[in-house]
N, CA, C and O atoms as a Maestro MAE file, in Angstrom:
{
 s_m_m2io_version
 :::
 2.0.0
}

f_m_ct {
 s_m_title
 :::
 protein
 m_atom[124] {
  # First column is atom index #
  i_m_mmod_type
  r_m_x_coord
  r_m_y_coord
  r_m_z_coord
  i_m_residue_number
  s_m_chain_name
  s_m_pdb_residue_name
  s_m_pdb_atom_name
  i_m_atomic_number
  :::
  1 25 111.981 100.711 77.706 1 A "MET " " N  " 7
  2 3 112.597 100.595 79.037 1 A "MET " " CA " 6
  3 2 112.026 101.669 79.964 1 A "MET " " C  " 6
  4 15 111.618 101.391 81.091 1 A "MET " " O  " 8
  5 25 112.012 102.886 79.462 2 A "TYR " " N  " 7
  6 3 111.511 103.966 80.327 2 A "TYR " " CA " 6
  7 2 110.036 103.751 80.676 2 A "TYR " " C  " 6
  8 15 109.596 104.062 81.784 2 A "TYR " " O  " 8
  9 25 109.272 103.208 79.703 3 A "ARG " " N  " 7
  10 3 107.845 102.973 79.978 3 A "ARG " " CA " 6
  11 2 107.698 101.993 81.126 3 A "ARG " " C  " 6
  12 15 106.816 102.161 81.969 3 A "ARG " " O  " 8
  13 25 108.550 100.965 81.176 4 A "LEU " " N  " 7
  14 3 108.465 99.972 82.254 4 A "LEU " " CA " 6
  15 2 108.716 100.655 83.599 4 A "LEU " " C  " 6
  16 15 107.990 100.420 84.564 4 A "LEU " " O  " 8
  17 25 109.741 101.495 83.656 5 A "ILE " " N  " 7
  18 3 110.051 102.202 84.915 5 A "ILE " " CA " 6
  19 2 108.871 103.085 85.306 5 A "ILE " " C  " 6
  20 15 108.498 103.147 86.477 5 A "ILE " " O  " 8
  21 25 108.283 103.771 84.320 6 A "TYR " " N  " 7
  22 3 107.144 104.660 84.601 6 A "TYR " " CA " 6
  23 2 105.975 103.848 85.167 6 A "TYR " " C  " 6
  24 15 105.328 104.268 86.126 6 A "TYR " " O  " 8
  25 25 105.710 102.680 84.565 7 A "ASP " " N  " 7
  26 3 104.613 101.835 85.054 7 A "ASP " " CA " 6
  27 2 104.884 101.393 86.494 7 A "ASP " " C  " 6
  28 15 103.972 101.389 87.320 7 A "ASP " " O  " 8
  29 25 106.113 101.025 86.795 8 A "VAL " " N  " 7
  30 3 106.450 100.583 88.158 8 A "VAL " " CA " 6
  31 2 106.241 101.730 89.133 8 A "VAL " " C  " 6
  32 15 105.685 101.531 90.213 8 A "VAL " " O  " 8
  33 25 106.680 102.929 88.766 9 A "ILE " " N  " 7
  34 3 106.511 104.092 89.659 9 A "ILE " " CA " 6
  35 2 105.029 104.350 89.889 9 A "ILE " " C  " 6
  36 15 104.613 104.650 91.008 9 A "ILE " " O  " 8
  37 25 104.223 104.234 88.817 10 A "GLN " " N  " 7
  38 3 102.780 104.452 88.964 10 A "GLN " " CA " 6
  39 2 102.184 103.446 89.935 10 A "GLN " " C  " 6
  40 15 101.380 103.810 90.794 10 A "GLN " " O  " 8
  41 25 102.580 102.165 89.801 11 A "LEU " " N  " 7
  42 3 102.055 101.136 90.705 11 A "LEU " " CA " 6
  43 2 102.451 101.438 92.150 11 A "LEU " " C  " 6
  44 15 101.639 101.293 93.063 11 A "LEU " " O  " 8
  45 25 103.700 101.859 92.353 12 A "MET " " N  " 7
  46 3 104.161 102.176 93.708 12 A "MET " " CA " 6
  47 2 103.356 103.330 94.281 12 A "MET " " C  " 6
  48 15 102.974 103.299 95.451 12 A "MET " " O  " 8
  49 25 103.094 104.355 93.462 13 A "LEU " " N  " 7
  50 3 102.314 105.506 93.936 13 A "LEU " " CA " 6
  51 2 100.903 105.054 94.298 13 A "LEU " " C  " 6
  52 15 100.371 105.467 95.328 13 A "LEU " " O  " 8
  53 25 100.289 104.212 93.464 14 A "LEU " " N  " 7
  54 3 98.930 103.750 93.753 14 A "LEU " " CA " 6
  55 2 98.909 102.963 95.065 14 A "LEU " " C  " 6
  56 15 98.016 103.149 95.892 14 A "LEU " " O  " 8
  57 25 99.899 102.083 95.252 15 A "LEU " " N  " 7
  58 3 99.947 101.308 96.501 15 A "LEU " " CA " 6
  59 2 100.135 102.237 97.697 15 A "LEU " " C  " 6
  60 15 99.481 102.062 98.725 15 A "LEU " " O  " 8
  61 25 101.031 103.233 97.572 16 A "TYR " " N  " 7
  62 3 101.291 104.175 98.658 16 A "TYR " " CA " 6
  63 2 100.019 104.939 99.016 16 A "TYR " " C  " 6
  64 15 99.688 105.093 100.192 16 A "TYR " " O  " 8
  65 25 99.308 105.416 97.990 17 A "ILE " " N  " 7
  66 3 98.068 106.174 98.246 17 A "ILE " " CA " 6
  67 2 97.031 105.264 98.897 17 A "ILE " " C  " 6
  68 15 96.355 105.672 99.841 17 A "ILE " " O  " 8
  69 25 96.901 104.037 98.400 18 A "ALA " " N  " 7
  70 3 95.910 103.109 98.952 18 A "ALA " " CA " 6
  71 2 96.205 102.840 100.426 18 A "ALA " " C  " 6
  72 15 95.289 102.819 101.248 18 A "ALA " " O  " 8
  73 25 97.473 102.635 100.759 19 A "ILE " " N  " 7
  74 3 97.849 102.372 102.158 19 A "ILE " " CA " 6
  75 2 97.547 103.604 103.006 19 A "ILE " " C  " 6
  76 15 97.027 103.480 104.115 19 A "ILE " " O  " 8
  77 25 97.870 104.789 102.494 20 A "LYS " " N  " 7
  78 3 97.614 106.024 103.262 20 A "LYS " " CA " 6
  79 2 96.124 106.176 103.509 20 A "LYS " " C  " 6
  80 15 95.711 106.486 104.627 20 A "LYS " " O  " 8
  81 25 95.302 105.960 102.473 21 A "VAL " " N  " 7
  82 3 93.849 106.108 102.628 21 A "VAL " " CA " 6
  83 2 93.327 105.092 103.636 21 A "VAL " " C  " 6
  84 15 92.511 105.431 104.493 21 A "VAL " " O  " 8
  85 25 93.793 103.847 103.537 22 A "SER " " N  " 7
  86 3 93.323 102.813 104.465 22 A "SER " " CA " 6
  87 2 93.748 103.160 105.890 22 A "SER " " C  " 6
  88 15 92.995 102.929 106.836 22 A "SER " " O  " 8
  89 25 94.958 103.717 106.047 23 A "ASP " " N  " 7
  90 3 95.423 104.103 107.382 23 A "ASP " " CA " 6
  91 2 94.535 105.214 107.932 23 A "ASP " " C  " 6
  92 15 94.160 105.180 109.104 23 A "ASP " " O  " 8
  93 25 94.198 106.188 107.110 24 A "ILE " " N  " 7
  94 3 93.348 107.300 107.579 24 A "ILE " " CA " 6
  95 2 91.976 106.763 107.980 24 A "ILE " " C  " 6
  96 15 91.432 107.150 109.014 24 A "ILE " " O  " 8
  97 25 91.413 105.863 107.152 25 A "LYS " " N  " 7
  98 3 90.093 105.323 107.456 25 A "LYS " " CA " 6
  99 2 90.153 104.526 108.769 25 A "LYS " " C  " 6
  100 15 89.250 104.640 109.597 25 A "LYS " " O  " 8
  101 25 91.192 103.734 108.961 26 A "SER " " N  " 7
  102 3 91.311 102.917 110.172 26 A "SER " " CA " 6
  103 2 91.467 103.837 111.381 26 A "SER " " C  " 6
  104 15 90.898 103.571 112.439 26 A "SER " " O  " 8
  105 25 92.229 104.911 111.230 27 A "ASN " " N  " 7
  106 3 92.419 105.849 112.348 27 A "ASN " " CA " 6
  107 2 91.086 106.496 112.703 27 A "ASN " " C  " 6
  108 15 90.750 106.613 113.881 27 A "ASN " " O  " 8
  109 25 90.323 106.917 111.695 28 A "ASP " " N  " 7
  110 3 89.029 107.534 111.962 28 A "ASP " " CA " 6
  111 2 88.104 106.518 112.636 28 A "ASP " " C  " 6
  112 15 87.351 106.871 113.543 28 A "ASP " " O  " 8
  113 25 88.161 105.269 112.197 29 A "HIS " " N  " 7
  114 3 87.301 104.242 112.776 29 A "HIS " " CA " 6
  115 2 87.667 104.016 114.246 29 A "HIS " " C  " 6
  116 15 86.786 103.826 115.084 29 A "HIS " " O  " 8
  117 25 88.962 104.036 114.555 30 A "ASP " " N  " 7
  118 3 89.399 103.821 115.942 30 A "ASP " " CA " 6
  119 2 88.839 104.936 116.828 30 A "ASP " " C  " 6
  120 15 88.406 104.681 117.952 30 A "ASP " " O  " 8
  121 25 88.847 106.151 116.329 31 A "ARG " " N  " 7
  122 3 88.332 107.277 117.134 31 A "ARG " " CA " 6
  123 2 86.800 107.254 117.109 31 A "ARG " " C  " 6
  124 15 86.160 108.110 117.720 31 A "ARG " " O  " 8
  :::
 }
 m_bond[123] {
  # First column is bond index #
  i_m_from
  i_m_to
  i_m_order
  :::
  1 1 2 1
  2 2 3 1
  3 3 4 2
  4 3 5 1
  5 5 6 1
  6 6 7 1
  7 7 8 2
  8 7 9 1
  9 9 10 1
  10 10 11 1
  11 11 12 2
  12 11 13 1
  13 13 14 1
  14 14 15 1
  15 15 16 2
  16 15 17 1
  17 17 18 1
  18 18 19 1
  19 19 20 2
  20 19 21 1
  21 21 22 1
  22 22 23 1
  23 23 24 2
  24 23 25 1
  25 25 26 1
  26 26 27 1
  27 27 28 2
  28 27 29 1
  29 29 30 1
  30 30 31 1
  31 31 32 2
  32 31 33 1
  33 33 34 1
  34 34 35 1
  35 35 36 2
  36 35 37 1
  37 37 38 1
  38 38 39 1
  39 39 40 2
  40 39 41 1
  41 41 42 1
  42 42 43 1
  43 43 44 2
  44 43 45 1
  45 45 46 1
  46 46 47 1
  47 47 48 2
  48 47 49 1
  49 49 50 1
  50 50 51 1
  51 51 52 2
  52 51 53 1
  53 53 54 1
  54 54 55 1
  55 55 56 2
  56 55 57 1
  57 57 58 1
  58 58 59 1
  59 59 60 2
  60 59 61 1
  61 61 62 1
  62 62 63 1
  63 63 64 2
  64 63 65 1
  65 65 66 1
  66 66 67 1
  67 67 68 2
  68 67 69 1
  69 69 70 1
  70 70 71 1
  71 71 72 2
  72 71 73 1
  73 73 74 1
  74 74 75 1
  75 75 76 2
  76 75 77 1
  77 77 78 1
  78 78 79 1
  79 79 80 2
  80 79 81 1
  81 81 82 1
  82 82 83 1
  83 83 84 2
  84 83 85 1
  85 85 86 1
  86 86 87 1
  87 87 88 2
  88 87 89 1
  89 89 90 1
  90 90 91 1
  91 91 92 2
  92 91 93 1
  93 93 94 1
  94 94 95 1
  95 95 96 2
  96 95 97 1
  97 97 98 1
  98 98 99 1
  99 99 100 2
  100 99 101 1
  101 101 102 1
  102 102 103 1
  103 103 104 2
  104 103 105 1
  105 105 106 1
  106 106 107 1
  107 107 108 2
  108 107 109 1
  109 109 110 1
  110 110 111 1
  111 111 112 2
  112 111 113 1
  113 113 114 1
  114 114 115 1
  115 115 116 2
  116 115 117 1
  117 117 118 1
  118 118 119 1
  119 119 120 2
  120 119 121 1
  121 121 122 1
  122 122 123 1
  123 123 124 2
  :::
 }
}
C-alpha cells in the first residue's frame, strides 16, 4: 500500500517538475 502511495507521489513530482520546466522554457522563448 505504501509503495503505491510513494509511486503516485513520485509521478506527481515528475509532472510538477515537467510543467515548471516547460513554463520556464516558454517564458524564456516569449522574451
